[in-house]
matplotlib code that plots the C-alpha trace (Angstrom):
import matplotlib.pyplot as plt

x = [97.4, 100.0, 98.2, 95.2, 97.4, 98.9, 95.7, 94.5, 97.6, 97.2, 93.6, 95.0, 97.8, 95.3, 93.0, 95.8, 97.4, 93.6, 93.5, 97.0, 96.2, 93.1, 94.8, 97.6, 95.2, 93.6, 90.3, 87.9, 86.4, 82.9, 80.1, 77.0, 74.5, 71.1, 68.5, 65.2, 61.8, 59.4, 56.1, 52.6, 49.9, 46.5, 44.8, 47.2, 47.1, 43.7, 42.4, 45.0, 44.1, 46.2, 49.2, 49.6, 53.0, 51.0, 48.4, 47.9, 51.0, 50.7, 54.1, 56.1, 59.8, 60.8, 64.0, 64.6, 64.5, 67.8, 68.5, 67.4, 63.9, 64.1, 64.8, 61.7, 59.3, 60.7, 60.6, 58.2, 57.5, 56.6, 54.3, 52.5, 51.9, 50.7, 53.4, 55.7, 54.3, 54.3, 57.5, 59.1, 57.3, 58.5, 62.2, 61.4, 59.8, 62.2, 60.2, 60.1, 57.1, 55.0, 53.7, 52.1, 48.9, 48.5, 48.7, 44.8, 44.7, 45.1, 48.3, 49.7, 49.1, 50.7, 53.9, 53.8, 53.7, 56.3, 58.5, 58.2, 58.9, 62.0, 63.1, 62.4, 61.7, 57.7, 57.2, 55.4, 54.7, 52.7, 50.4, 46.7, 43.7, 40.9, 37.5, 35.4, 37.5, 40.3, 43.0, 46.1, 48.5, 51.2, 50.4, 53.0, 51.4, 53.0, 53.2, 53.7, 50.7, 48.2, 48.0, 44.3, 43.9, 39.8, 37.3, 38.1, 35.3, 32.9, 29.9, 27.2, 28.7, 29.9, 33.2, 33.3, 36.7, 38.2, 39.0, 35.5, 32.5, 28.9, 26.0, 22.4, 20.0, 16.3, 15.5, 17.0, 20.1, 23.3, 26.3, 29.8, 32.6, 36.3, 39.1, 40.1, 43.8, 46.3, 45.2, 41.7, 42.5, 44.3, 41.2, 38.8, 41.2, 41.2, 37.6, 37.2, 39.6, 37.7, 34.6, 35.8, 37.4, 34.3, 32.3, 30.0, 28.3, 30.6, 29.9, 32.1, 30.0, 28.9, 32.3, 33.7, 30.7, 31.0, 34.8, 34.4, 31.4, 32.4, 28.8, 25.2, 23.2, 25.7, 25.8, 29.6, 29.5, 30.3, 27.5, 25.0, 26.7, 26.9, 23.4, 22.2, 24.4, 22.9, 19.4, 20.4, 18.7, 20.5, 19.8, 21.4, 24.4, 25.0, 24.5, 27.3, 29.7, 29.0, 29.6, 32.8, 34.1, 33.5, 34.9, 38.0, 40.9, 41.9, 44.9, 44.4, 46.5, 44.3, 44.7, 42.3, 43.1, 42.3, 42.5, 44.2, 42.1, 38.2, 39.1, 37.3, 38.3, 38.5, 39.7, 41.9, 43.1, 46.9, 46.2, 48.9, 50.3, 53.9, 53.4, 53.2, 57.0, 57.9, 56.6, 55.0, 56.1]
y = [41.3, 39.8, 39.8, 38.3, 35.3, 34.9, 34.6, 32.2, 30.2, 30.0, 28.7, 26.1, 24.9, 24.9, 22.5, 20.5, 20.3, 19.1, 16.5, 15.5, 15.0, 13.2, 10.7, 10.2, 9.4, 6.7, 8.5, 7.9, 11.1, 11.6, 11.0, 13.3, 11.3, 11.8, 8.7, 8.8, 6.8, 6.0, 6.6, 4.8, 7.5, 6.6, 8.1, 6.1, 9.4, 9.4, 12.5, 14.5, 16.0, 15.5, 17.4, 17.2, 15.5, 12.9, 12.3, 8.3, 8.0, 5.6, 6.6, 9.4, 10.0, 11.9, 12.8, 11.8, 14.5, 16.2, 18.7, 21.6, 20.1, 19.8, 23.4, 24.2, 22.0, 24.3, 27.2, 29.6, 31.9, 29.1, 27.4, 30.6, 31.2, 27.4, 26.8, 24.5, 21.5, 22.8, 24.4, 20.7, 19.1, 21.4, 20.5, 16.6, 16.4, 15.2, 16.5, 20.5, 20.4, 18.8, 21.6, 20.7, 22.7, 20.5, 17.2, 15.8, 15.8, 11.8, 11.8, 14.6, 12.7, 9.6, 11.9, 13.5, 9.7, 8.6, 11.3, 10.9, 7.1, 8.1, 10.8, 9.0, 5.4, 4.1, 4.5, 7.7, 8.0, 10.9, 12.0, 11.4, 12.7, 10.5, 11.8, 10.4, 11.6, 13.7, 11.9, 12.0, 9.2, 8.0, 6.0, 4.7, 4.4, 2.0, 4.1, 0.8, -0.8, 1.9, 3.6, 3.2, 3.9, 4.1, 5.0, 4.3, 2.1, 4.8, 3.4, 6.1, 7.8, 7.5, 8.2, 11.1, 9.7, 13.0, 12.8, 14.0, 12.0, 12.4, 11.6, 12.2, 13.5, 12.6, 16.1, 15.3, 17.4, 15.9, 17.0, 16.9, 16.9, 16.7, 15.5, 18.3, 19.7, 21.0, 24.6, 23.6, 22.9, 26.3, 28.1, 26.3, 27.2, 31.0, 30.9, 29.5, 31.8, 35.1, 33.6, 33.4, 36.8, 38.6, 37.1, 35.2, 31.7, 28.7, 27.4, 24.6, 22.1, 24.7, 25.8, 22.3, 21.3, 24.8, 23.8, 20.1, 20.6, 21.1, 21.7, 21.3, 19.8, 21.6, 24.9, 25.2, 29.0, 29.3, 31.8, 29.2, 26.3, 28.3, 29.3, 25.5, 24.3, 27.2, 25.7, 22.0, 20.0, 17.9, 14.7, 15.8, 17.3, 14.0, 12.2, 14.0, 14.1, 10.1, 9.9, 11.5, 9.6, 6.3, 7.9, 9.7, 7.8, 9.0, 8.4, 8.1, 6.9, 5.4, 3.1, 1.8, 3.5, 1.7, 4.5, 3.8, 5.9, 5.1, 2.0, 3.3, 2.0, 4.5, 4.7, 8.0, 9.4, 11.3, 14.8, 15.3, 18.7, 20.0, 18.5, 15.1, 15.0, 15.8, 13.3, 15.0, 12.9]
z = [161.0, 163.0, 166.2, 164.6, 163.3, 166.8, 168.1, 165.6, 166.0, 169.8, 169.7, 167.0, 169.3, 172.1, 170.3, 169.1, 172.4, 174.0, 171.3, 172.0, 175.6, 175.3, 172.7, 175.1, 177.9, 175.7, 175.6, 172.4, 170.9, 172.1, 169.4, 170.0, 167.5, 169.0, 168.7, 167.2, 167.7, 164.8, 166.6, 165.5, 164.7, 166.3, 163.2, 160.7, 158.9, 157.6, 158.9, 157.1, 154.0, 150.8, 150.5, 154.5, 155.4, 157.2, 154.9, 154.9, 157.0, 160.0, 161.8, 162.5, 163.6, 166.6, 168.3, 171.7, 174.2, 175.5, 178.2, 175.7, 175.6, 179.6, 179.8, 177.4, 179.7, 182.7, 181.2, 183.6, 180.4, 178.1, 180.8, 181.5, 178.0, 177.3, 174.8, 176.4, 174.9, 171.4, 171.5, 173.0, 170.2, 167.6, 168.4, 168.5, 164.9, 162.5, 159.8, 160.0, 157.6, 160.5, 163.3, 166.7, 165.6, 162.5, 164.3, 165.7, 169.2, 169.5, 167.3, 169.5, 172.8, 171.2, 170.5, 174.1, 175.7, 173.5, 174.5, 178.1, 177.7, 175.8, 178.4, 181.8, 181.0, 181.3, 184.9, 186.0, 189.6, 190.9, 193.6, 192.9, 194.9, 195.6, 194.3, 196.8, 199.9, 198.6, 200.3, 198.2, 197.6, 195.4, 192.4, 189.7, 186.1, 183.6, 180.3, 178.2, 179.9, 180.9, 177.4, 176.0, 172.1, 171.9, 169.4, 165.5, 165.2, 163.2, 164.5, 164.5, 161.3, 157.9, 156.5, 153.8, 152.1, 152.9, 156.4, 157.7, 159.1, 158.7, 161.1, 160.6, 163.4, 163.6, 162.1, 159.1, 159.6, 158.2, 160.4, 158.9, 161.7, 161.7, 164.0, 166.5, 166.1, 168.4, 166.7, 167.6, 171.0, 171.5, 170.0, 172.8, 175.6, 174.4, 174.1, 177.5, 179.2, 177.3, 178.5, 182.0, 182.1, 180.7, 183.5, 180.9, 181.5, 180.2, 176.8, 176.7, 174.7, 172.3, 171.4, 171.0, 169.0, 166.8, 166.3, 165.4, 162.9, 159.2, 157.9, 158.8, 155.7, 153.2, 155.2, 156.0, 157.0, 160.8, 161.5, 160.6, 162.2, 165.4, 165.0, 164.6, 167.8, 169.8, 168.8, 169.1, 171.4, 174.1, 172.4, 169.3, 170.9, 172.7, 169.6, 167.6, 170.3, 170.7, 166.8, 167.3, 169.9, 168.1, 164.8, 165.8, 167.9, 171.3, 173.2, 177.0, 180.2, 182.7, 185.6, 188.5, 191.9, 195.1, 197.8, 201.0, 203.1, 202.0, 199.9, 197.0, 193.4, 190.9, 187.4, 186.7, 183.9, 183.5, 182.1, 179.3, 180.4, 180.9, 184.3, 183.0, 182.4, 186.0, 188.8, 191.7, 194.5]

ax = plt.figure().add_subplot(projection="3d")
ax.plot(x, y, z, "-o")
ax.set_aspect("equal")
plt.show()
């Protein structure tokens, strides 16, 4: 007991001594206040069901990134598993009820872009490769200027009032679709990887349509939806995808690149992966 008291007394004395030394040196105590940012949601919360914390909410609050989040983005284990961005966003979201899996893809992208601006500023310099001649060069994107929000007009579809949309095909099928979420993205990536490992032909468009479609003429079971997608004409497939692009907002970073080697002008998009946070110079 005596030894414990002596040890406790020793720590207390050291703490008091440190505080006294800092005070004598005129040093003010450090304040560890973590700033936050209010981010506008491209969907304005219209694609979330009742009961969801973002239902009809047009903004969300995120913390600004620290060295702890930098460690997450550079974690080889998380990067290999494809979990770095989600773990990163989990720590930034102030409302713990919201998870990256629940966010629509466009809202998730908006948070990633704002987090990058908060962490490192709006200039993003990276190496790009010309699609015409494959020459590489540096290019700086301005994240305040080069961000585009597309879609949201709803042309070619009708809102259901419950966060989904319908479009009617010329064979009289009424196709209801929803906005893809972070969880949907993961499923699509996993399906693509499984198909590749099995040596099977890619089913990118079919998998995407099956994931976004909620019902076909009232049929909601996934077996029927998958069968309908499999027998869908290219024209019908395109109509659904165009209706989706028009109805659901999307956030992209695009800039027009003039190749120094061949002079070709190309509009290029920045992929929003973990690499987005680390400039490749």
